[in-house]
N, C-alpha and C positions, 0 to 999 in steps of 0.2 A: 415760839409761834412763828409760822412762816408768813411771808408777806401776803400771799393770796388770802389767807384766813382773815386778814384785817379788812378786806374789801367786802362789799355786799355780794351775795351769791350771784355768780355770773356763769351761765352755761353758754359757751360759744355756739352759735347757730351754724348748722351744716359744716362743722369743722372737718369731719372725715372727707367729705366731698371736696371741700376747698383744698385740702391737702392733696387729694388725688389729682386735681387740676393744676395747682401751682407748684407742687413738689418737683415735677420733672424740670421746671425752669430754675429751681433753686439748688439742685444737687451739687453743682459746681461753684456755689457761692453767689456773690453779687448782692444787689440792693433790693430789698423788699420794702415797698411803701404801704403801710397800713394807714389809709387815708381817713379812717374813722376808728381811732384806737379804742375808744371807750375804756373799759376796765382792763384791757390788755389780754383777754382770754385767747383770741386767735394769735396775737403776737407772741405770747409765751410759748404756745405750741410750736410755732415755726422756728423760733430762736432755739428751742431745745432740740428739735428734730434735725435742723440744718445748721450745724455749728460754725459754718464759714460765712453765713450771710450777715449782712448789716441791715438793721431795721431803721427806717425813718417813720416815726409815728406821728400822725396829725390828729388833733382834736380841738374843737372850739371851746370845750368845757374845761376850764382850768382845774376844777376839782377832779375831773376824770383823769387828767394828765398827772396830777399828783398821786392819785391812787394807783394808776398804771405804772408810774415810775417806781413806786414801792414794790409792786408785784414783779417788775422786770429788773429789779436791782441786781440779781445774780448775773445779768447780761449787760450791765451798764456800760462796759467798754465797747459794746457792739450796737448801741442804740442812740438815736437822736430823737428827742421828743419836741414837737413844735406846736405852739398854741396858735392855731389857725383853722379856718374852715377848709373843707376838702377842695374848694376851688383855688386854694393857695398852694397847690402841689408844686408848680414850677418854681415859685419863689422859695418855698421850703427846701427844695432840692438844691437850688443855687446857694442858699445860706449854709447848707450842710456840706458845701464843697463838691456837689455832684451836678454835672450838666443836666439841664432840664429836658434835653432831647436825646433819645436813643442811649440811655445810660442805666436803665432799671430792668431787673429781671422779672419782677412781679409786682402787681398792684392789687390790693384787697380793699374793697369798699363795702362796708356793712351799714347800709343806710338806715334812716329812721331814728327813733328815740332809743337811747341806750337803757340797759337794765337799771343802772343807777338813777337815771333821770325819772324813770317810771316809779322806782321804789321810794324816791324821796318826794313824799306827797306835797311838801311845801313848794315844789317846783311848778305845780299846777297842770301837769300833763294828763292826769287821770281824772275822768269825769265821775268816777265812783267815790271820790273822796273830796270833801269840801276843803278848798285851799285857795290861796290868792291866785288870781288869773294872771300868771306870769308867762310860762311856757317858753322862756328863753333857754336855748341850749348853751349859749354863752352868757353867763350872768352879768357880764360887763356891757352887753349890748343895751341900747336905749329902749327900743320898742318892746312893749309887753302886750299880751293878749287883751288886757284891760284897756290899754291905749287904743287898740284897734276898735274894740267895741264902743268906746266912749267918744272917739273923735272921727272915725270914718263916716262919710255920708252914706245915705241909703244905697246909692248905686255902687259905691265902692264895696260896701258890706256884701251886697248881693253878688257882685263879681267874685269876691274872695270865696264865699260859700259855694257858689256854683262851680267855679273853676277848680278850686283846690279840695273841695269836699264832695264834689259831684252831688250836691244836695238838690233834690227836686223842688223843695219848698224854700229856695234861697230868698226870693223876693218877700215871701210871707214872713220868714224869720227876720229878715233885715228890717221890715216895717215894725215888727214887735220889739226889736232891740231899740230902735230909734224912739219909740213911744215910751219904753220902760226907762231908758236912761234919762229922760226928761224929768222923771220923778226921783230917780236915784241912780247915780253912776254905778256901773258894774265894778265889782271889786273881788268877788269870790266865785268859784265854780258852781256852788250851789244855786246862786242867783240865776246863772245862765242855764243850768240844767232844768230848773223850775220853769223858766220861760220856754224852753224847747219842748217840754212836755205839753205845755198849753198851745204852742204854735203849730205843732205837727199833728195832723189828724189821727184820731184814735186807731182807725183801721191800719194806718201805716205803722204806728207804734207797736201794734200787735204782731206784725209780720216782718218788719224791716230792721230788726236788731235795736240796740239802744238808740234812742232818738238823738242823743248828744254825740254819737260817734263821728258823724261826718262833719259837724260844726267844729268839734275840737280838733279834728285833723286839719281842717281848713285854716283855723286860727294858728295852729302850730306851724304849718307850712308858710303862712304869710309872715309870722313873727320872725322866723329864722331864715326867710328867703331861700327855702330848701330847693325849690325847682330851679331858681336862678343860679344858685350855687352849683347844683348838679349839672346843669347845661354847660356851665363853664368848666367844671372839673373833668368831665368825661373826655373831651378832646385833649386836655392837658395830660391826663393820665395815659391815654393812648400814645400821645406823642413822646412821652417819657420812656416807653418800652423799647428796648433794643430788639433786633431780630431774634426770634425764639422766646421773647418775653411774653408773659401771660397776665391777663387781668380777670378777676372775679368780682362781680357786682351783685350784691344781695339787696333786693328791694322789698318793701313791705306794703306798698299800695300801688294801684294801677297807674297813677300818673308817673311815678318814678320808673316803674318797669317799662312803660311805653317810651319814656325818654331814652332809657338804656337800649331798648330794642332798636329804636330809630337810628341812634348814633352807630351802634354796631353794624346795622345793615348798610349804612352809608360807607363805612370804612372797610367793609368786607366785599364791596361791589367792585367790579372791574372799572378801571379808569380810562379804558379805551373807548373812544366815541362809538355809540351803538351802530352807526351806519358803516363801520369798517368791517370787512369780512374776517379779519384775524386780529389776535391780541397784539398790540404794540409792545415792543420791549420796554419793560418797566411800567407797562400800563395795566398790569394785573392788580388784583386787590391787595391792600396792605395787610389785611387781617383775615383769619379764618375763624369761624364760630366753632366753639368747642362743646356747646350744649345744644341739645335738640329742643328748641323753644326755651321756655323758662322752667327750670327744674324746681320741684317742691320738696319739702321735708317729708320723710317717711312718716307713716302713722306711729311707728315706734318712737321716733324722735319727738313728734308733737306730744305724745303721751308723757314723755320725760320732761319736755320743755315746751309748754303751751305757747310761748312767745314765738316759736318757730312756725306756727300754723300758717300765717300769711306770707311767709318768705317766698320770693321768686328769685332764683339764681340764674345769671347769664355769664358766660365766659368766652374769651377770645384770645387768640395768639397772633402776634405779629409774624408774618411770613415774608415780608418785603418792606423795605423802607421807601420813603417818598420818591427816591430817584432810581428805584428799580434794583436794588441789591437784594437778591434772594437769600433766604436762609438756608441752612444745611438740609 
């Protein structure tokens, strides 16, 4: 039995397109950082296709790291796996003996919940299955979704639901949660789903998708500090790239994609003051954008792998460092 067969089924999203973008940066070797290793599907492909690269794989989920380690065992001399969130890129590189700045050829970030986390119902990520309200990507972390529901005040709950779930009825749902938990603390996803069916107007339920979708997203983002982590991780990932190095980020919800778009826009803009008539030496953009907007999975890929449906891919290449050294 091979190692991959012992892991849950995992179909890497937009693998061919990721290879088209990152491949040119990896043909001569160097370091690839997979900042969201998951079950190692993308990593396995790049290690096989580019035999001179070194992979540094990050994941906050120790179970995923163990399974990915089994899958990647044929490449064990070329990999370093690190238990950390993706905002730990700089420290992970230093611990692996790699400078945290201008030392990496490629970075891959496949955000959101991993296939394994979705498939393991006891993790509580799926609203379609009754399970403990956990939602921790890192099982060693303290805060759970149940903690949020049972301890946050009305204002905090409404903020989380509105900000991270873009939920129209955030205040209404928060009020219902506070009333319900006075009778019985929340412990399972079925309790929450039942409340959401009651709290969200019937007309919205009929047209707006599953009524639990936005609330579950908001809780997951809050529990795992996903946006905070991403906002810290993106600058670190870009700083790690050497001239000619490339980054691919795959997002699965609008808040993530918006954060990626904004950071890429800032780093690909001219650094020359706008009132000057010409570009100053070294004042040009550090990066160039490699995708036109956010790319989506094809209909064929979505048919084969429905989890690819919401993906939005953005990519960039470093063309100049911070002091003006241009690339080839």
